[in-house]
VOZAGU-750321 format. One record per residue (C-alpha): x, y, z. Coordinates in nm, 3 decimals, padded with zeros to 5 digits. Example, Ala and Ser with C-alpha at 12.3 -4.5 7.8 and 13.67 -1.06 7.14 Angstrom:
BEGIN
         x         y         z
    01.230   -00.450    00.780
    01.367   -00.106    00.714
***
This chain:
BEGIN
         x         y         z
    13.495    18.106    11.352
    13.735    18.362    11.220
    14.084    18.213    11.150
    14.251    18.529    11.289
    14.132    18.748    11.571
    14.256    18.964    11.858
    14.217    18.810    12.202
    14.263    18.947    12.551
    14.530    18.764    12.752
    14.330    18.822    13.070
    13.954    18.798    13.006
    13.971    18.600    12.679
    13.736    18.839    12.501
    13.786    18.856    12.127
    13.783    19.141    11.876
    13.815    19.156    11.494
    14.170    19.128    11.368
    14.135    19.470    11.193
    14.065    19.661    11.519
    14.339    19.906    11.602
    14.289    19.896    11.979
    14.594    19.896    12.205
    14.442    19.718    12.497
    14.123    19.534    12.587
    13.836    19.782    12.631
    13.687    19.564    12.903
    13.979    19.496    13.134
    14.270    19.714    13.002
    14.492    19.405    12.948
    14.716    19.333    12.658
    14.589    19.185    12.331
    14.742    18.905    12.133
    14.660    18.758    11.799
    14.490    18.415    11.802
    14.457    18.175    11.513
    14.252    17.878    11.422
    14.536    17.630    11.432
    14.329    17.326    11.324
    14.226    17.503    11.008
    14.582    17.614    10.944
    14.701    17.258    10.995
    14.472    17.134    10.719
    14.554    17.425    10.486
    14.936    17.450    10.524
    15.223    17.205    10.489
    15.599    17.216    10.549
    15.660    17.158    10.181
    15.446    17.457    10.087
    15.650    17.681    10.325
    15.978    17.554    10.190
    15.871    17.618    09.831
    15.818    17.983    09.897
    16.081    18.262    09.875
    16.278    18.376    10.179
    16.129    18.633    10.413
    15.879    18.705    10.691
    15.571    18.677    10.460
    15.631    18.310    10.362
    15.446    18.245    10.689
    15.148    18.446    10.576
    14.883    18.210    10.722
    15.032    18.262    11.071
    15.040    18.641    11.048
    14.751    18.881    11.109
    14.718    19.035    10.764
    14.401    18.940    10.565
    14.508    19.030    10.208
    14.849    18.976    10.049
    14.796    19.283    09.834
    14.841    19.499    10.147
    15.193    19.370    10.228
    15.450    19.658    10.275
    15.787    19.489    10.254
    16.159    19.580    10.217
    16.272    19.218    10.197
    16.297    19.154    10.567
    16.360    18.810    10.725
    16.523    18.508    10.564
    16.842    18.596    10.750
    17.149    18.371    10.769
    17.168    18.109    11.039
    17.545    18.103    11.065
    17.721    17.798    11.206
    18.010    17.939    11.430
    18.267    17.663    11.459
    18.546    17.905    11.568
    18.344    18.071    11.833
    18.214    17.735    11.954
    18.574    17.611    12.001
    18.667    17.931    12.189
    18.368    17.893    12.419
    18.413    17.513    12.457
    18.074    17.391    12.319
    17.986    17.142    12.045
    17.744    17.336    11.812
    17.674    17.709    11.797
    17.479    17.915    11.552
    17.414    18.290    11.538
    17.095    18.412    11.368
    17.232    18.719    11.197
    16.956    18.983    11.200
    17.204    19.261    11.112
    17.123    19.203    10.749
    16.758    19.309    10.774
    16.679    19.631    10.562
    16.727    19.879    10.844
    16.981    19.659    11.022
    16.779    19.494    11.297
    16.517    19.229    11.389
    16.264    19.518    11.443
    16.195    19.511    11.071
    16.016    19.182    11.117
    15.756    19.350    11.343
    15.747    19.668    11.143
    15.657    19.504    10.809
    15.355    19.343    10.976
    15.242    19.657    11.161
    15.275    19.897    10.870
    15.105    19.636    10.641
    14.815    19.634    10.893
    14.813    20.017    10.883
    14.794    20.003    10.510
    14.505    19.745    10.529
    14.330    19.975    10.781
    14.375    20.285    10.572
    14.591    20.457    10.835
    14.770    20.755    10.700
    15.007    20.873    10.976
    15.227    20.692    11.235
    15.427    20.822    11.533
    15.638    20.678    11.809
    15.883    20.732    12.088
    16.164    20.496    11.982
    16.350    20.263    12.218
    16.659    20.208    11.997
    16.584    20.069    11.653
    16.214    20.115    11.656
    16.227    20.463    11.513
    16.475    20.385    11.235
    16.262    20.087    11.122
    15.928    20.282    11.143
    16.077    20.554    10.937
    16.194    20.316    10.674
    15.861    20.131    10.638
    15.665    20.452    10.648
    15.869    20.581    10.357
    15.799    20.255    10.165
    15.429    20.286    10.231
    15.406    20.660    10.165
    15.283    20.728    10.518
    15.355    21.031    10.736
    15.596    20.942    11.016
    15.677    21.148    11.321
    15.940    21.043    11.578
    15.968    21.208    11.923
    16.301    21.181    12.088
    16.309    21.255    12.458
    16.678    21.229    12.531
    16.910    20.944    12.414
    16.948    20.784    12.079
    17.240    20.616    11.903
    17.362    20.848    11.636
    17.356    20.574    11.358
    16.983    20.530    11.425
    16.924    20.908    11.415
    17.091    20.924    11.082
    16.856    20.661    10.946
    16.549    20.840    11.068
    16.657    21.162    10.901
    16.753    20.976    10.576
    16.410    20.814    10.557
    16.251    21.161    10.584
    16.075    21.111    10.916
    15.969    21.426    11.117
    16.215    21.407    11.406
    16.130    21.616    11.707
    16.379    21.652    11.997
    16.243    21.741    12.340
    16.402    21.795    12.673
    16.180    21.549    12.869
    15.955    21.252    12.835
    15.675    21.452    12.976
    15.703    21.706    12.690
    15.696    21.425    12.446
    15.392    21.261    12.608
    15.191    21.591    12.590
    15.273    21.628    12.215
    15.177    21.273    12.146
    14.841    21.317    12.331
    14.758    21.604    12.102
    14.794    21.368    11.803
    14.556    21.113    11.950
    14.314    21.009    11.678
    14.512    21.171    11.404
    14.793    20.919    11.399
    14.858    20.566    11.512
    15.097    20.530    11.801
    15.354    20.258    11.736
    15.491    20.080    12.038
    15.684    19.749    12.094
    15.366    19.602    12.261
    15.144    19.650    11.959
    14.999    19.306    11.890
    15.053    19.326    11.512
    15.414    19.430    11.560
    15.481    19.147    11.797
    15.348    18.888    11.551
    15.627    18.976    11.313
    15.889    18.899    11.577
    15.778    18.539    11.623
    15.897    18.457    11.264
    16.245    18.442    11.413
    16.135    18.126    11.592
    15.977    17.995    11.269
    16.297    18.053    11.066
    16.538    17.898    11.320
    16.332    17.575    11.327
    16.291    17.561    10.947
    16.664    17.631    10.891
    16.747    17.338    11.127
    16.525    17.095    10.931
    16.216    17.153    11.152
    16.410    17.034    11.456
    16.415    17.302    11.724
    16.763    17.369    11.891
    16.836    17.274    12.249
    16.864    17.644    12.347
    16.787    17.985    12.197
    16.958    18.282    12.364
    16.767    18.614    12.329
    16.851    18.964    12.440
    16.575    19.119    12.666
    16.463    19.477    12.662
    16.080    19.514    12.666
    16.053    19.131    12.699
    15.855    19.115    12.375
    16.109    18.932    12.145
    16.182    18.644    12.387
    15.814    18.586    12.452
    15.733    18.590    12.074
    16.016    18.355    11.985
    15.860    18.105    12.226
    15.515    18.165    12.080
    15.650    18.092    11.734
    15.793    17.757    11.843
    15.470    17.664    12.014
    15.266    17.753    11.709
    15.477    17.523    11.494
    15.404    17.256    11.751
    15.019    17.328    11.730
    15.015    17.279    11.349
    15.238    16.971    11.369
    15.547    17.116    11.205
    15.781    17.034    11.493
    15.791    16.813    11.807
    15.860    17.067    12.080
    15.974    16.953    12.426
    16.339    17.054    12.471
    16.408    17.403    12.354
    16.522    17.620    12.648
    16.448    17.990    12.593
    16.727    18.190    12.764
    16.718    18.560    12.825
    17.007    18.801    12.870
    17.011    19.156    13.014
    17.277    19.407    13.111
    17.368    19.423    13.486
    17.297    19.791    13.483
    16.928    19.723    13.382
    16.814    19.369    13.452
    16.461    19.382    13.594
    16.353    19.053    13.422
    16.661    18.869    13.539
    16.604    18.989    13.899
    16.246    18.874    13.896
    16.345    18.537    13.758
    16.617    18.491    14.027
    16.358    18.574    14.302
    16.101    18.342    14.155
    15.844    18.618    14.135
    15.554    18.656    13.882
    15.585    19.032    13.856
    15.875    19.238    13.723
    15.968    19.543    13.932
    16.088    19.863    13.782
    16.464    19.895    13.777
    16.551    20.232    13.919
    16.835    20.428    13.764
    16.882    20.191    13.473
    17.222    20.238    13.310
    17.395    20.053    13.042
    17.557    20.150    12.714
    17.344    19.872    12.541
    17.058    20.116    12.466
    16.818    19.868    12.305
    16.796    19.660    12.624
    16.802    19.962    12.860
    16.439    19.924    12.953
    16.391    19.979    13.333
    16.013    19.904    13.323
    15.966    19.637    13.067
    15.606    19.631    12.951
    15.626    19.257    12.853
    15.840    19.141    13.144
    15.581    18.902    13.276
    15.545    18.747    12.927
    15.921    18.701    12.917
    15.921    18.527    13.256
    15.649    18.286    13.138
    15.847    18.199    12.822
    16.161    18.127    13.014
    15.986    17.923    13.280
    15.751    17.727    13.044
    16.056    17.630    12.829
    16.263    17.543    13.137
    16.516    17.807    13.039
    16.704    18.055    13.242
    16.798    18.428    13.255
    17.132    18.599    13.326
    17.275    18.949    13.352
    17.613    19.054    13.216
    17.837    19.355    13.262
    17.901    19.618    13.000
    18.262    19.516    12.989
    18.151    19.152    12.910
    17.920    19.287    12.635
    18.193    19.492    12.480
    18.431    19.200    12.481
    18.167    18.976    12.321
    18.112    19.243    12.048
    18.483    19.221    11.967
    18.497    18.845    11.989
    18.208    18.798    11.758
    18.344    19.040    11.500
    18.693    18.900    11.494
    18.607    18.520    11.509
    18.288    18.512    11.285
    18.290    18.841    11.087
    17.958    18.957    11.242
    17.966    19.315    11.379
    17.685    19.354    11.620
    17.557    19.636    11.836
    17.596    19.589    12.214
    17.241    19.469    12.280
    17.277    19.208    12.016
    17.619    19.084    12.125
    17.484    19.049    12.483
    17.365    18.694    12.388
    17.721    18.582    12.327
    17.830    18.744    12.652
    17.547    18.570    12.836
    17.615    18.231    12.680
    17.984    18.263    12.783
    17.885    18.335    13.144
    17.634    18.046    13.156
    17.895    17.806    13.027
    18.148    17.922    13.289
    17.894    17.874    13.571
    17.788    17.527    13.446
    17.434    17.622    13.347
    17.482    17.518    12.978
    17.572    17.159    12.883
    17.870    17.165    12.635
    17.688    16.925    12.407
    17.383    17.140    12.347
    17.289    17.284    12.010
    17.268    17.658    12.070
    17.137    17.951    11.866
    17.229    18.304    11.972
    17.004    18.580    11.820
    17.214    18.871    11.696
    16.948    19.139    11.676
    17.117    19.451    11.538
    17.411    19.593    11.338
    17.720    19.730    11.504
    17.736    20.057    11.290
    17.402    20.175    11.445
    17.603    20.249    11.761
    17.896    20.457    11.662
    17.999    20.538    12.015
    18.047    20.169    12.097
    18.220    20.117    11.761
    18.479    20.370    11.868
    18.523    20.202    12.207
    18.619    19.877    12.034
    18.925    20.036    11.879
    19.232    19.983    12.093
    19.440    20.257    11.927
    19.196    20.542    11.999
    19.466    20.809    11.954
    19.516    20.693    11.590
    19.137    20.702    11.531
    19.112    21.059    11.667
    19.401    21.162    11.433
    19.222    21.001    11.134
    18.899    21.189    11.231
    19.096    21.516    11.252
    19.250    21.447    10.916
    18.901    21.381    10.761
    18.781    21.695    10.929
    19.058    21.901    10.767
    18.950    21.764    10.428
    18.591    21.870    10.483
    18.453    21.523    10.524
    18.282    21.575    10.856
    18.002    21.811    10.945
    18.051    22.181    10.947
    18.121    22.186    11.326
    18.345    21.887    11.336
    18.482    21.690    11.626
    18.775    21.927    11.709
    18.536    22.220    11.745
    18.306    22.016    11.965
    18.597    21.914    12.182
    18.693    22.287    12.220
    18.342    22.372    12.318
    18.348    22.086    12.576
    18.671    22.219    12.721
    18.524    22.565    12.758
    18.213    22.438    12.916
    18.406    22.392    13.241
    18.614    22.711    13.243
    18.743    23.009    13.052
    19.084    22.925    12.887
    19.332    23.093    12.657
    19.433    22.939    12.322
    19.755    22.790    12.444
    19.556    22.622    12.731
    19.305    22.485    12.486
    19.591    22.342    12.275
    19.743    22.169    12.576
    19.409    22.023    12.673
    19.353    21.885    12.327
    19.696    21.732    12.324
    19.673    21.575    12.674
    19.300    21.499    12.733
    19.203    21.403    12.370
    19.542    21.278    12.241
    19.502    21.506    11.940
    19.809    21.595    11.750
    19.745    21.948    11.633
    19.936    22.270    11.584
    19.878    22.579    11.786
    19.795    22.785    11.468
    19.531    22.532    11.380
    19.371    22.569    11.734
    19.358    22.947    11.679
    19.199    22.890    11.343
    18.928    22.674    11.503
    18.880    22.939    11.774
    18.830    23.212    11.509
    18.574    22.993    11.324
    18.382    22.932    11.644
    18.387    23.295    11.718
    18.250    23.377    11.372
    17.966    23.123    11.438
    17.883    23.303    11.763
    17.959    23.002    11.974
    18.241    23.150    12.180
    18.377    23.503    12.258
    18.731    23.624    12.331
    18.813    23.871    12.596
    19.023    24.180    12.545
    19.397    24.100    12.541
    19.593    24.176    12.856
    19.937    24.111    12.993
    19.978    23.803    13.203
    20.355    23.766    13.250
    20.629    23.995    13.124
    20.516    24.120    12.782
    20.301    23.817    12.700
    19.938    23.913    12.616
    19.655    23.658    12.627
    19.287    23.657    12.536
    19.063    23.413    12.722
    18.788    23.231    12.545
    18.443    23.148    12.695
    18.119    23.003    12.566
    17.841    23.226    12.453
    17.480    23.143    12.539
    17.439    23.011    12.190
    17.758    22.799    12.223
    17.627    22.650    12.550
    17.286    22.575    12.403
    17.453    22.407    12.104
    17.666    22.196    12.331
    17.368    22.103    12.552
    17.146    22.014    12.258
    17.404    21.786    12.107
    17.464    21.645    12.453
    17.107    21.512    12.457
    17.204    21.271    12.181
    17.417    20.995    12.310
    17.692    20.921    12.062
***
């Protein structure tokens, strides 16, 4: 019997572990990687694992790669399990840890899955990869493709955090921005057979995610914690953390029986939580999903049922929290423990706080919150965390004057936004910048920006005419090019 193989979760048919098939050809169900745990148990010991260097690949025998020579790595995994006594006291619990995934190469836990998937692509002689990113996926794929020397194409349909877009561009991925998901889908279909589609449900990708469960247990002396709190988007991470703990049980590394897997979603997009509350087996699509935590804004989670099974099998729970609770948790985690997380990552702290308040969590539990991504990936939320926003705007303006921002700059973007609603003269634009944007700027500077925007062809000025007395004014309006520029940048949520 092969020690590693692909197995259908529905009909139990098996396929070679080197097969790049997204679903079971017989029943169209999802595939997972199965292992010969008895053989691994005889071959592998805890002392062997402990003697190896940090990182995902120290668990090679429990990952789907066949040859270590095919590993494509950027040093992912081996992240700090940080004991948080200050945050624990604030929340009123005995023992709290955060698993700080912000220190992965591209800044998120996604790197764990990507190193495995791109290594399998290298093993299978795949030359090109493409994806529609849901948050960190595109940034990580671009990084590992660059490392492996593979062509990478990323299709963006509408929204992406600006920090992640910067990463994709820096790693030299081909980034294509489209108006609609349908346009993206058609372009991807044309590449079928030429390039491997990377998705969060790829079985090789998912295997890398379970190493979070391995590491937490090893770092706690092979004793699983009372509870692990996980953010839920696709549902893949929470299900794979549970798989990781069960696999350690199968090979005799841990005695499982009490770790409660707990999932957190945003109230504006909580399909898995709603299904859990209703006691259902299926997860319904969450219409009009809306939350600023983009990485867990998945209205139709492809692995929602797997997430439900992990929660219920472990006797855990699921909870939804508001965007304001997530933002407050982001601030609290940063100022008490020095960990700056993006909103989806900080949702675990917000969820834990709510569960403690409603009496769902025992204050004597040993709890681990997974912090899945770095805060600077989401620059919009980083700005929202600053209380003195006027001061920040003034600093941005100062940097712009010194040529440290892009050619267009924030002030010019604000002027275009003002003119998107109505025509306005220079004095009116100045007043709007002062009142609506709290920007301290002189009138001559505003006219300088207007002149530069006119030279770029982004706005036009009317002929001067008398308005009152001898005062003459010229009204500004957007050109077609200016409106297109504003609309294009508006596709990118920053």
